N, C-alpha and C positions, 0 to 999 in steps of 0.2 A: 373446464380446463384442467390440465394436470398440474399438481403442485407437490413439491418435495416438502414434507412436514416433519417437524419435531413435535411429537405428541407426548413424549416422556423424556426427561433429561437423561442423557447418557452419551454413548459414543456414536460414531457415524453409522454403525451397523443397526442402530435403533431407529434411524429415519425411515419414513414410509412415503410412498407415492399414492396420492388419492385424487379423485375427481372432485372439483369444487365448482360452484356456479361462477360464471364470469363476473368480475366486479364492475361497478358502474361509477363513473367519475362524478364527484360532487362539485360544488362551486370552487373555482380556482384549481381544479385538478384535471389531469389527463389520464386516459386509459392507454397504456403502452403494451404492445405485443412484444414480448421479450424474445430477441433472437439469440443473445448470448448473455448468461449471467456469470459474474466473477466471484470466486471464493477467495477468502483471506485466512491467514492463520487464526485470527480471532473467532472465525466460525467454528473451529474445533473447540473453543472455550465456551462460546455462547450456547451451543447445544448441550453442553454438560453443566450449565448453570454456574460456570466459573469465570464469567466475564462481568465487567461493571454494569453492562446493560443486560437486563433480564426481562425479555418480552413475555407476555402472557401466553401460556400454552393454549392451543397449538400455534406454531409459527413456522415460517419458512426461513432457512438461513439465506445468506447472500445479501451483501450490503449494496451491490451495484450491478448495473446491467446496461446493455445497449439494446435498443429496440426501435419500433416504429409507432408513432402516435396513431391510434385507431379511433379515438373519440375525445372530445373536449367537454368538460363540464361548463356550467354557466359562468360567465364573467371572465373566461380565459382570453387573454390577449397576448400577442407576440409569438404564438405557436400555431401551427395548422396541422390538420390531419394528413398523414403520409410522410411527415418529416422524421428523419432519424435523429435519435436523441440518446444521450447518456442519462440514465436515471440513478440517482443516489437515494437509497431508502433507509439505510442503517441496518435493516434486516428485511427479509421478505421477498428477495428478488428471484429465488429459485422456483419459479412457476411460469406458466405460459403467458399470463397477463397480470399486470400490476397497475394499481392506481397510485399516482404520484402527484403531489403538489407541484405547481410549476416552478417554485423556488428550487426544487430538486432536479430540474431538467437543464441540460445543456445541449444545444444543437451541435450535431456532428458534421463537420465540413466534408466536401468531396475530397477524395484521396485518402481518407482515413477509414480503414475497414472496421467492421463490427467487432471483430476479435481484438483488434488494437484498442478500440474505444472502450470496450466493456470493462477493462481492468485499469483504466487511467485514474478514476476518481480517488480511490483510497490510497493505493501505494504511491503513485506519482504525486497525488495531491498532498499526501503526508510529507513526502520527501521535498517537494518544492516549498511547502510551508516552512519546513525545518531549515533548509539550506538558505532560502531567500529571506523569509520573514523573521526568522529567529536568529540564525547565525550570521546573516548578512555576508555570506560567502563572496569573496572577491576574486577576480581573475588573478592567477598566479599564486594563490594560497594553496596549501597542502591539506587535502581532505582524506582522512582515514575512515573507511566504511567497514564495519563489522557485519558478518552475515551477508557478504556482498552479493550472493546470488539468490537470496530469498526475494520475496515480492518487493518489499520496501528497499532492501539493500541494493538490488540491481537497478531499481529506479534511481536511487541516490548516486550510484556510479555513473549512470547515463547523464543525469542532470548535472552532477559535478563537472563532468567532462564538457557538457554543453555550456556551462557557466564559466569555463576557462580555468578551472582549478587543476592542480596536479593531484590525481586520484590514486590512493593506495587501497586496493581491494584486499580484504582479509576474509578468508574462509577456511574450511576444514579439509579440503582435498584439492589436488592438482587439477582434477576434472572441472570442479566448480570455478577455479581461478582462471581456467582457459575461457570459460564463458564470460567472466568479468572482463578479461582483457579484450575479448572481441566486442565488448560494449563500452569501451572507453577507458578502462583502467590503465594507468601509466605504469604502475608497479603492483606486484602481488605478494601476499604473505600467507603462507599455509601455517596456521597456528596449531595444526596437529603435529607439525614437524619442528617448530621453533617457538619458544616462548613469545607471547604477543608483545610484551614490553621490549624485549631484546630486538625483535624484528622491526618494530616501529621506530626504535632508536636508530637502528642501522639504516632503514629506508628513509626516515625523516631527514637524516643528514644534519648539517649545521643549522639549517633554517628551522628544523623541527616540524611538528604537526600543529596546524592552526585550528582545525575543526575535526572532532570525532563524531561520527554518526553511529549510534549504538542501539540497534533493535534487539540485541541478544541478552544483555544483562549477565547475571550469574557471576562467575569468576573472571569474566573478560573485562568488566567495566573498569575496575580499579587500575589494572595495568595500562589500559588504554588511556584513562584520564592522566596517569602519571607521565605519559608520553607527550602531553601537550606542552607547547611553548608558552612564553609570557603572553597573557591575555588571550589564551586559547579558549575555544568554546566547545563544550561537551553537550551533545544533543541526546536527551533521554527519549527514545522512541518506544521501547517496549522491552519485554523480558521473555523472549522466545526460549531461552535456556532454562527457564523455570524460576529459580530463586531471585528475589529482588535484592540487589547488592546494598550493603551498608558502606557508604563512601566516607572516609575520614575527611572532614571538612577543612582540616588544616591544609590539605593539598590545594584546595581552591584559593585559600588565603595566600599561600606562599608564591603562587604564580599569577595571581590576579585572574584566575580562571572563572568563566561564567558557566554554570551548570543550568542548562535550559530545557525545560519540559516542552515536548511537542505533542500536544493533544489536539489532533486535527478535528476530531468530532466536536469539541467545544468551539474551536476556531470557526467552523463553518456556520454555527448557530449565532455566535457573537459578532462575526464580521462577514456577513453574507456578500457584501460588495467585493471585498478582497478575495473571497473564495471564488466568486464568479470570474474575476479577472484572472486568477490562477488557472481555473479550468480552461478558459479561452487560450491562455498562453501555452498550456500543455498540448491542446489540440493543434495549435499552430506549429509547435515544435515537431509533432508527429507528421503533420502535413508537409513540412519542409524537410523531412528526412533526418532530423536531428535527434529524434528519439525513436527507438524501434518498438517500444512497448512489447517486449518479448513474451511469447506465449509458451508455457511449458507443455500444455496439452489441453485438448477440448474433449469433454466426455458427455455422454447422454445422462439424463437424470437417473436412469437405472444404475449407473456406475458412480453415483455421488459418494458412496462410502469409500470406494477406492481413491477417488479424487481427494477427499478430505484426509485420507490416510497419508497421501503424499505430503500434504502440508504439515500434518501432525509429526511426521518423521523428519521434517525439515529437508526433504529431498527436492523440493521444487526449485527449478531454475527458470524463473519467470512466472507468469500468471497461470493459475489453474482455473479453467473455465468449464461451465456446464451449458449445454445447448438444449433447452426445453423442447 
């Protein structure tokens, strides 16, 4: 089988494609033929050795994929050969075949395409966990999403809309904001044209902002946090802008604000039942037409460097996928 490999830490241009033996599933595992693998921003970090997870070399990037079960190891129950599944691996998905423990599989229902399903686990899983399990977002509340057309950002816009919130999408260009509006944003804010705090104060109105969803970090976090109203919730998703902000904690004290970390990777290990329920809910929302699971583009393995470059430059508007 063909596999995209990181053999030395570096940039996307350092990845190579090699032939490897097909893997064999062990007890409690399934062999899945990958139809589409999904990339995420953290893949640009993991191949450079700058992510909290540091796999042993060589490894394949790609935390998630959609595919078809080709074989089952001893003791596997609840799945059968030929079923389409989402596979969550953490890393290793960018190859033609993968072995996955059945706890990392979710059956894909009819009506949900492979490309939609492939990118649901991480971005939509993170956003649903943050909005539902951490912030307890309620219908009618106001949600501000930073980086609103990146992978997790656009997922948060769509999910916020589906959950009945008033969604303010914040991004760095009019083009990006048009995408967010097409996917459920009620209001938009171009923070390349207007200071973030001023814009959120204007758009939040008298009611203010109830929840901030922040995958960007850097200089954007503090003004976004200052826009929250009494008992607002600030969701820490990640730091795509680079620097980790230093937040003055007196801001949390004065408004009774909750600063909540959203570490989806730890959540799925510590609460597998809740994770499985969230995955099933996401697939049902896609099947019902309430989530688009927008795809930015689908690329062959040979164009992996270009695909990762789109993520590194924060140009993606939806999921970036590879087709082995």
